[in-house]
C-alpha positions in Angstrom: 1.1 14.6 17.7 1.5 11.8 20.0 0.1 8.7 17.9 -2.0 6.7 19.7 -1.6 3.0 19.3 -4.9 0.7 19.4 -3.3 -2.9 20.9 -4.8 -5.9 18.6 -5.4 -8.4 21.4 -7.9 -7.8 24.0 -12.2 -8.6 23.8 -12.5 -8.1 19.8 -9.3 -9.4 17.6 -10.6 -8.3 14.8 -10.9 -4.7 16.1 -7.1 -3.8 15.5 -7.3 -5.4 11.8 -9.9 -3.2 11.3 -7.7 -0.1 13.1 -4.9 -0.9 10.3 -6.8 -1.9 7.0 -9.0 1.6 8.0 -5.2 3.1 8.7 -3.9 1.8 5.3 -6.7 3.1 2.8 -6.0 7.0 4.5 -2.5 6.3 3.1 -4.0 5.5 -0.1 -6.2 8.3 -0.2 -3.3 10.8 1.0 -0.9 10.1 -1.4 -3.0 10.1 -4.0 -4.0 13.7 -3.9 -0.8 14.7 -2.5 0.1 13.5 -6.0 -2.3 15.4 -7.6 -2.0 18.1 -5.8 2.1 17.9 -6.0 2.1 18.1 -9.8 -0.5 20.1 -10.3 1.0 23.1 -8.8 4.0 22.4 -10.8 2.3 22.4 -13.9 0.1 25.8 -12.7 3.4 27.0 -12.5 5.3 26.0 -15.1 1.8 26.6 -17.5 1.5 30.6 -15.7 5.4 31.0 -16.5 5.0 30.1 -20.3 1.3 30.6 -20.8 0.2 26.9 -21.5 -2.6 26.9 -19.3 -2.9 22.7 -20.1 0.3 21.9 -17.8 -2.4 22.3 -15.4 -4.5 19.5 -15.5 -1.6 17.2 -17.2 0.4 17.7 -14.1 -2.0 17.0 -11.8 -3.0 13.4 -14.4 1.0 13.1 -14.3 0.8 13.4 -10.3 -2.1 10.9 -10.3 -0.2 8.4 -12.5 2.5 8.5 -10.5 1.0 7.9 -7.2 -1.1 4.9 -8.2 2.4 3.7 -9.5 3.9 3.9 -5.8 0.5 2.1 -4.2 0.7 -0.4 -6.2 4.2 -0.7 -5.9 4.0 -0.8 -1.7 0.0 -2.3 -1.5 -0.4 -4.1 -4.8 1.9 -6.9 -4.8 0.4 -10.0 -4.7 1.9 -13.0 -2.1 1.3 -16.0 -4.6 4.0 -18.8 -3.6 4.9 -21.9 -4.9 5.2 -25.3 -2.3 8.5 -26.2 -3.2 9.2 -30.3 -1.6 11.2 -29.8 1.9 11.4 -29.6 5.4 7.5 -29.8 6.8 6.1 -30.5 3.5 3.6 -33.8 3.1 2.7 -35.7 0.5 3.2 -34.4 -2.4 5.1 -31.5 -1.5 1.5 -29.7 0.4 2.9 -28.2 3.4 1.8 -29.7 6.9 -0.2 -28.3 9.6 2.8 -27.0 11.6 5.1 -25.6 8.8 1.8 -23.2 7.8 1.2 -22.3 11.3 5.1 -21.1 12.0 4.8 -19.3 8.7 3.9 -15.5 8.8 4.0 -12.9 5.9 3.8 -9.5 6.2 1.4 -7.3 3.4 2.5 -4.4 4.1 5.8 -4.1 2.6 8.2 -1.3 3.8 7.8 -1.9 7.8 
C-alpha cells in the first residue's frame, strides 16, 4: 500500500507539523494497543494451559507497561542542553542569533 507524503511547505506551513503530530499520536496509540493485545494473548494462552485465569489481565498490564516504556524511551526524551561557551556564543555564554539559527535538532529520535 503506497504511503502518501504531505509536503511541509505551501500555503499553510503549519499543516505539515499538524499532520506529523497526528501521525505520531497514532503511532503511540498503536504501540500501546499492540502491546496489550500481544502480551494479553500470551497471558491468555499460558493461563489457559495452566488453568490460571489471572494471567490474561496480568499479561495485558505487562504489555501496557512495556509499551509505555518503549513510547517514553522513543518519544519522551527531553532535549535540555546547557550552553557552553565557544564559537557562536556571545558574552556570558549566551548563543548569538546566527548560531541559534544554524543549530537544528530532530525531535523524534530513531529516524
